N, CA, C and O atoms as a GROMACS GRO file, in nm:
protein
  344
    1UNK      N    1   1.602   0.281  -0.910
    1UNK     CA    2   1.562   0.386  -0.889
    1UNK      C    3   1.476   0.351  -0.769
    1UNK      O    4   1.447   0.236  -0.736
    2UNK      N    5   1.432   0.475  -0.699
    2UNK     CA    6   1.355   0.494  -0.538
    2UNK      C    7   1.189   0.533  -0.627
    2UNK      O    8   1.179   0.616  -0.717
    3UNK      N    9   1.088   0.459  -0.579
    3UNK     CA   10   0.960   0.509  -0.579
    3UNK      C   11   0.885   0.503  -0.461
    3UNK      O   12   0.916   0.432  -0.365
    4UNK      N   13   0.787   0.577  -0.466
    4UNK     CA   14   0.687   0.596  -0.320
    4UNK      C   15   0.565   0.549  -0.428
    4UNK      O   16   0.540   0.572  -0.546
    5UNK      N   17   0.489   0.455  -0.300
    5UNK     CA   18   0.334   0.413  -0.384
    5UNK      C   19   0.247   0.418  -0.268
    5UNK      O   20   0.254   0.348  -0.167
    6UNK      N   21   0.139   0.535  -0.304
    6UNK     CA   22   0.005   0.527  -0.186
    6UNK      C   23  -0.120   0.418  -0.270
    6UNK      O   24  -0.164   0.406  -0.385
    7UNK      N   25  -0.140   0.351  -0.137
    7UNK     CA   26  -0.237   0.260  -0.142
    7UNK      C   27  -0.401   0.317  -0.079
    7UNK      O   28  -0.406   0.361   0.036
    8UNK      N   29  -0.492   0.312  -0.140
    8UNK     CA   30  -0.633   0.321  -0.082
    8UNK      C   31  -0.690   0.205  -0.106
    8UNK      O   32  -0.711   0.175  -0.224
    9UNK      N   33  -0.720   0.133  -0.021
    9UNK     CA   34  -0.816  -0.031  -0.037
    9UNK      C   35  -0.922  -0.002   0.016
    9UNK      O   36  -0.926   0.050   0.128
   10UNK      N   37  -1.051  -0.037  -0.070
   10UNK     CA   38  -1.156  -0.020  -0.041
   10UNK      C   39  -1.246  -0.123  -0.062
   10UNK      O   40  -1.337  -0.119  -0.144
   11UNK      N   41  -1.213  -0.243   0.032
   11UNK     CA   42  -1.333  -0.390   0.001
   11UNK      C   43  -1.482  -0.303  -0.013
   11UNK      O   44  -1.503  -0.197   0.046
   12UNK      N   45  -1.569  -0.363  -0.094
   12UNK     CA   46  -1.686  -0.365  -0.129
   12UNK      C   47  -1.799  -0.439  -0.034
   12UNK      O   48  -1.899  -0.489  -0.085
   13UNK      N   49  -1.773  -0.444   0.117
   13UNK     CA   50  -1.860  -0.542   0.173
   13UNK      C   51  -1.877  -0.470   0.299
   13UNK      O   52  -1.816  -0.368   0.333
   14UNK      N   53  -1.987  -0.546   0.380
   14UNK     CA   54  -2.023  -0.473   0.524
   14UNK      C   55  -1.897  -0.491   0.624
   14UNK      O   56  -1.875  -0.394   0.698
   15UNK      N   57  -1.813  -0.602   0.635
   15UNK     CA   58  -1.692  -0.596   0.679
   15UNK      C   59  -1.581  -0.567   0.621
   15UNK      O   60  -1.503  -0.656   0.587
   16UNK      N   61  -1.553  -0.423   0.600
   16UNK     CA   62  -1.450  -0.382   0.531
   16UNK      C   63  -1.326  -0.356   0.585
   16UNK      O   64  -1.229  -0.351   0.510
   17UNK      N   65  -1.312  -0.334   0.735
   17UNK     CA   66  -1.200  -0.325   0.786
   17UNK      C   67  -1.120  -0.432   0.807
   17UNK      O   68  -1.002  -0.416   0.836
   18UNK      N   69  -1.174  -0.548   0.794
   18UNK     CA   70  -1.073  -0.700   0.822
   18UNK      C   71  -0.963  -0.684   0.695
   18UNK      O   72  -0.843  -0.682   0.722
   19UNK      N   73  -1.000  -0.676   0.584
   19UNK     CA   74  -0.929  -0.678   0.444
   19UNK      C   75  -0.806  -0.583   0.477
   19UNK      O   76  -0.688  -0.617   0.482
   20UNK      N   77  -0.858  -0.455   0.498
   20UNK     CA   78  -0.782  -0.348   0.519
   20UNK      C   79  -0.671  -0.357   0.601
   20UNK      O   80  -0.564  -0.301   0.574
   21UNK      N   81  -0.694  -0.436   0.718
   21UNK     CA   82  -0.588  -0.427   0.849
   21UNK      C   83  -0.495  -0.562   0.784
   21UNK      O   84  -0.373  -0.560   0.803
   22UNK      N   85  -0.550  -0.663   0.718
   22UNK     CA   86  -0.478  -0.746   0.700
   22UNK      C   87  -0.367  -0.735   0.578
   22UNK      O   88  -0.269  -0.806   0.557
   23UNK      N   89  -0.418  -0.615   0.501
   23UNK     CA   90  -0.364  -0.571   0.393
   23UNK      C   91  -0.223  -0.498   0.426
   23UNK      O   92  -0.109  -0.517   0.383
   24UNK      N   93  -0.278  -0.400   0.526
   24UNK     CA   94  -0.186  -0.337   0.616
   24UNK      C   95  -0.084  -0.435   0.694
   24UNK      O   96   0.034  -0.403   0.686
   25UNK      N   97  -0.107  -0.522   0.751
   25UNK     CA   98  -0.021  -0.611   0.827
   25UNK      C   99   0.107  -0.638   0.730
   25UNK      O  100   0.223  -0.604   0.757
   26UNK      N  101   0.070  -0.698   0.625
   26UNK     CA  102   0.129  -0.756   0.544
   26UNK      C  103   0.243  -0.646   0.466
   26UNK      O  104   0.362  -0.669   0.450
   27UNK      N  105   0.168  -0.519   0.424
   27UNK     CA  106   0.272  -0.434   0.418
   27UNK      C  107   0.369  -0.420   0.534
   27UNK      O  108   0.489  -0.433   0.508
   28UNK      N  109   0.336  -0.399   0.644
   28UNK     CA  110   0.442  -0.372   0.752
   28UNK      C  111   0.544  -0.484   0.749
   28UNK      O  112   0.661  -0.450   0.734
   29UNK      N  113   0.518  -0.613   0.762
   29UNK     CA  114   0.616  -0.716   0.755
   29UNK      C  115   0.716  -0.723   0.674
   29UNK      O  116   0.822  -0.782   0.697
   30UNK      N  117   0.682  -0.654   0.558
   30UNK     CA  118   0.786  -0.657   0.438
   30UNK      C  119   0.922  -0.607   0.435
   30UNK      O  120   1.008  -0.622   0.348
   31UNK      N  121   0.927  -0.547   0.546
   31UNK     CA  122   1.106  -0.476   0.567
   31UNK      C  123   1.083  -0.332   0.500
   31UNK      O  124   1.154  -0.244   0.548
   32UNK      N  125   1.004  -0.298   0.409
   32UNK     CA  126   0.997  -0.170   0.344
   32UNK      C  127   0.929  -0.048   0.426
   32UNK      O  128   0.818  -0.067   0.475
   33UNK      N  129   0.981   0.050   0.440
   33UNK     CA  130   0.926   0.180   0.477
   33UNK      C  131   0.778   0.196   0.477
   33UNK      O  132   0.739   0.200   0.360
   34UNK      N  133   0.682   0.206   0.562
   34UNK     CA  134   0.563   0.193   0.566
   34UNK      C  135   0.481   0.294   0.611
   34UNK      O  136   0.427   0.260   0.716
   35UNK      N  137   0.446   0.420   0.570
   35UNK     CA  138   0.355   0.506   0.647
   35UNK      C  139   0.230   0.484   0.635
   35UNK      O  140   0.185   0.435   0.531
   36UNK      N  141   0.131   0.528   0.769
   36UNK     CA  142   0.001   0.522   0.745
   36UNK      C  143  -0.058   0.645   0.780
   36UNK      O  144  -0.007   0.722   0.861
   37UNK      N  145  -0.180   0.668   0.713
   37UNK     CA  146  -0.249   0.789   0.747
   37UNK      C  147  -0.370   0.736   0.775
   37UNK      O  148  -0.369   0.619   0.738
   38UNK      N  149  -0.478   0.768   0.825
   38UNK     CA  150  -0.629   0.761   0.810
   38UNK      C  151  -0.716   0.732   0.671
   38UNK      O  152  -0.820   0.666   0.666
   39UNK      N  153  -0.647   0.796   0.558
   39UNK     CA  154  -0.704   0.765   0.456
   39UNK      C  155  -0.610   0.659   0.354
   39UNK      O  156  -0.655   0.626   0.244
   40UNK      N  157  -0.503   0.621   0.395
   40UNK     CA  158  -0.447   0.570   0.271
   40UNK      C  159  -0.298   0.504   0.390
   40UNK      O  160  -0.279   0.513   0.511
   41UNK      N  161  -0.208   0.429   0.257
   41UNK     CA  162  -0.101   0.380   0.347
   41UNK      C  163   0.017   0.386   0.234
   41UNK      O  164  -0.016   0.353   0.121
   42UNK      N  165   0.142   0.422   0.256
   42UNK     CA  166   0.227   0.449   0.190
   42UNK      C  167   0.352   0.353   0.194
   42UNK      O  168   0.409   0.338   0.302
   43UNK      N  169   0.383   0.308   0.116
   43UNK     CA  170   0.511   0.218   0.105
   43UNK      C  171   0.627   0.273  -0.015
   43UNK      O  172   0.611   0.315  -0.130
   44UNK      N  173   0.748   0.253   0.069
   44UNK     CA  174   0.892   0.299  -0.013
   44UNK      C  175   0.956   0.216  -0.041
   44UNK      O  176   0.962   0.111   0.023
   45UNK      N  177   1.028   0.242  -0.151
   45UNK     CA  178   1.149   0.120  -0.176
   45UNK      C  179   1.164   0.142  -0.313
   45UNK      O  180   1.095   0.216  -0.384
   46UNK      N  181   1.303   0.040  -0.361
   46UNK     CA  182   1.348   0.048  -0.507
   46UNK      C  183   1.284  -0.023  -0.614
   46UNK      O  184   1.245  -0.134  -0.580
   47UNK      N  185   1.265   0.004  -0.716
   47UNK     CA  186   1.170   0.012  -0.793
   47UNK      C  187   1.101  -0.145  -0.828
   47UNK      O  188   0.984  -0.179  -0.810
   48UNK      N  189   1.205  -0.218  -0.879
   48UNK     CA  190   1.204  -0.379  -0.900
   48UNK      C  191   1.137  -0.448  -0.825
   48UNK      O  192   1.040  -0.522  -0.843
   49UNK      N  193   1.233  -0.400  -0.683
   49UNK     CA  194   1.164  -0.527  -0.587
   49UNK      C  195   1.058  -0.484  -0.494
   49UNK      O  196   0.997  -0.562  -0.421
   50UNK      N  197   1.038  -0.341  -0.500
   50UNK     CA  198   0.892  -0.313  -0.446
   50UNK      C  199   0.794  -0.358  -0.532
   50UNK      O  200   0.698  -0.421  -0.487
   51UNK      N  201   0.806  -0.330  -0.664
   51UNK     CA  202   0.657  -0.389  -0.766
   51UNK      C  203   0.659  -0.513  -0.741
   51UNK      O  204   0.553  -0.575  -0.726
   52UNK      N  205   0.796  -0.580  -0.731
   52UNK     CA  206   0.712  -0.730  -0.685
   52UNK      C  207   0.658  -0.778  -0.579
   52UNK      O  208   0.570  -0.863  -0.574
   53UNK      N  209   0.708  -0.724  -0.496
   53UNK     CA  210   0.637  -0.721  -0.348
   53UNK      C  211   0.501  -0.685  -0.347
   53UNK      O  212   0.422  -0.746  -0.275
   54UNK      N  213   0.463  -0.579  -0.429
   54UNK     CA  214   0.332  -0.503  -0.408
   54UNK      C  215   0.246  -0.576  -0.484
   54UNK      O  216   0.128  -0.571  -0.452
   55UNK      N  217   0.288  -0.661  -0.605
   55UNK     CA  218   0.244  -0.739  -0.699
   55UNK      C  219   0.131  -0.841  -0.589
   55UNK      O  220   0.011  -0.856  -0.564
   56UNK      N  221   0.270  -0.896  -0.549
   56UNK     CA  222   0.192  -1.019  -0.487
   56UNK      C  223   0.104  -1.015  -0.348
   56UNK      O  224   0.023  -1.100  -0.311
   57UNK      N  225   0.142  -0.885  -0.275
   57UNK     CA  226   0.059  -0.832  -0.186
   57UNK      C  227  -0.076  -0.821  -0.253
   57UNK      O  228  -0.162  -0.876  -0.183
   58UNK      N  229  -0.120  -0.774  -0.352
   58UNK     CA  230  -0.237  -0.710  -0.368
   58UNK      C  231  -0.331  -0.839  -0.434
   58UNK      O  232  -0.449  -0.854  -0.405
   59UNK      N  233  -0.251  -0.934  -0.536
   59UNK     CA  234  -0.312  -1.037  -0.553
   59UNK      C  235  -0.363  -1.139  -0.442
   59UNK      O  236  -0.463  -1.210  -0.456
   60UNK      N  237  -0.269  -1.138  -0.311
   60UNK     CA  238  -0.323  -1.238  -0.219
   60UNK      C  239  -0.444  -1.147  -0.145
   60UNK      O  240  -0.526  -1.218  -0.087
   61UNK      N  241  -0.466  -1.017  -0.138
   61UNK     CA  242  -0.549  -0.930  -0.107
   61UNK      C  243  -0.668  -0.962  -0.202
   61UNK      O  244  -0.773  -0.986  -0.143
   62UNK      N  245  -0.672  -0.966  -0.334
   62UNK     CA  246  -0.763  -0.963  -0.399
   62UNK      C  247  -0.824  -1.100  -0.395
   62UNK      O  248  -0.945  -1.108  -0.420
   63UNK      N  249  -0.733  -1.247  -0.356
   63UNK     CA  250  -0.790  -1.343  -0.381
   63UNK      C  251  -0.870  -1.377  -0.239
   63UNK      O  252  -0.921  -1.488  -0.222
   64UNK      N  253  -0.880  -1.261  -0.128
   64UNK     CA  254  -0.952  -1.301  -0.036
   64UNK      C  255  -1.061  -1.205  -0.012
   64UNK      O  256  -1.135  -1.201   0.086
   65UNK      N  257  -1.060  -1.131  -0.110
   65UNK     CA  258  -1.201  -1.009  -0.120
   65UNK      C  259  -1.280  -1.060  -0.242
   65UNK      O  260  -1.224  -1.108  -0.341
   66UNK      N  261  -1.414  -1.046  -0.231
   66UNK     CA  262  -1.482  -1.100  -0.364
   66UNK      C  263  -1.480  -0.963  -0.450
   66UNK      O  264  -1.436  -0.953  -0.565
   67UNK      N  265  -1.537  -0.858  -0.371
   67UNK     CA  266  -1.527  -0.714  -0.434
   67UNK      C  267  -1.443  -0.612  -0.403
   67UNK      O  268  -1.458  -0.588  -0.283
   68UNK      N  269  -1.352  -0.531  -0.458
   68UNK     CA  270  -1.216  -0.455  -0.374
   68UNK      C  271  -1.213  -0.358  -0.514
   68UNK      O  272  -1.211  -0.389  -0.633
   69UNK      N  273  -1.213  -0.216  -0.442
   69UNK     CA  274  -1.126  -0.101  -0.526
   69UNK      C  275  -1.011  -0.104  -0.456
   69UNK      O  276  -1.001  -0.135  -0.337
   70UNK      N  277  -0.913  -0.070  -0.536
   70UNK     CA  278  -0.769  -0.053  -0.490
   70UNK      C  279  -0.710   0.078  -0.574
   70UNK      O  280  -0.672   0.075  -0.691
   71UNK      N  281  -0.713   0.176  -0.500
   71UNK     CA  282  -0.661   0.320  -0.579
   71UNK      C  283  -0.503   0.310  -0.526
   71UNK      O  284  -0.462   0.282  -0.413
   72UNK      N  285  -0.436   0.340  -0.637
   72UNK     CA  286  -0.296   0.338  -0.627
   72UNK      C  287  -0.213   0.452  -0.700
   72UNK      O  288  -0.234   0.472  -0.819
   73UNK      N  289  -0.117   0.528  -0.629
   73UNK     CA  290  -0.041   0.644  -0.692
   73UNK      C  291   0.116   0.559  -0.694
   73UNK      O  292   0.153   0.482  -0.605
   74UNK      N  293   0.182   0.589  -0.794
   74UNK     CA  294   0.346   0.570  -0.778
   74UNK      C  295   0.406   0.721  -0.809
   74UNK      O  296   0.361   0.793  -0.898
   75UNK      N  297   0.469   0.742  -0.758
   75UNK     CA  298   0.596   0.846  -0.750
   75UNK      C  299   0.743   0.796  -0.782
   75UNK      O  300   0.790   0.697  -0.726
   76UNK      N  301   0.796   0.855  -0.857
   76UNK     CA  302   0.923   0.826  -0.900
   76UNK      C  303   1.021   0.896  -0.809
   76UNK      O  304   1.086   0.990  -0.854
   77UNK      N  305   1.036   0.857  -0.687
   77UNK     CA  306   1.118   0.919  -0.615
   77UNK      C  307   1.097   0.868  -0.458
   77UNK      O  308   0.981   0.831  -0.439
   78UNK      N  309   1.158   0.861  -0.374
   78UNK     CA  310   1.127   0.838  -0.270
   78UNK      C  311   1.089   0.968  -0.132
   78UNK      O  312   1.171   1.039  -0.073
   79UNK      N  313   0.941   0.961  -0.114
   79UNK     CA  314   0.898   1.082  -0.058
   79UNK      C  315   0.895   1.058   0.080
   79UNK      O  316   0.839   1.141   0.152
   80UNK      N  317   0.939   0.971   0.122
   80UNK     CA  318   0.904   0.939   0.290
   80UNK      C  319   0.974   1.020   0.373
   80UNK      O  320   0.979   0.976   0.488
   81UNK      N  321   1.037   1.133   0.353
   81UNK     CA  322   1.113   1.238   0.455
   81UNK      C  323   1.025   1.348   0.407
   81UNK      O  324   1.067   1.454   0.453
   82UNK      N  325   0.932   1.361   0.340
   82UNK     CA  326   0.852   1.501   0.297
   82UNK      C  327   0.795   1.557   0.418
   82UNK      O  328   0.711   1.497   0.485
   83UNK      N  329   0.844   1.681   0.449
   83UNK     CA  330   0.740   1.750   0.544
   83UNK      C  331   0.720   1.889   0.465
   83UNK      O  332   0.805   1.935   0.389
   84UNK      N  333   0.597   1.948   0.492
   84UNK     CA  334   0.571   2.069   0.450
   84UNK      C  335   0.644   2.203   0.491
   84UNK      O  336   0.674   2.231   0.607
   85UNK      N  337   0.668   2.277   0.388
   85UNK     CA  338   0.743   2.386   0.447
   85UNK      C  339   0.650   2.535   0.449
   85UNK      O  340   0.692   2.651   0.453
   86UNK      N  341   0.567   2.504   0.446
   86UNK     CA  342   0.464   2.644   0.443
   86UNK      C  343   0.370   2.653   0.566
   86UNK      O  344   0.291   2.747   0.577
   0.00000   0.00000   0.00000
């Protein structure tokens, strides 16, 4: 089963940009389809493999940041080709 995951990583520190950039670069290197927007980053793939990867990427990010909030939405389908029709 394919899924779509949307992340918003919010480090609670003065230098918030660096941890966000490191997290996004890790997602980019994954080989999964990644789409970035100004407010969030989406990643798409097969549930089991993607969740294993995402779990490790989140853990590594959390180990580098003392205080952080991660908002994550998971949709059961690959929405990477979504285009508004209105």
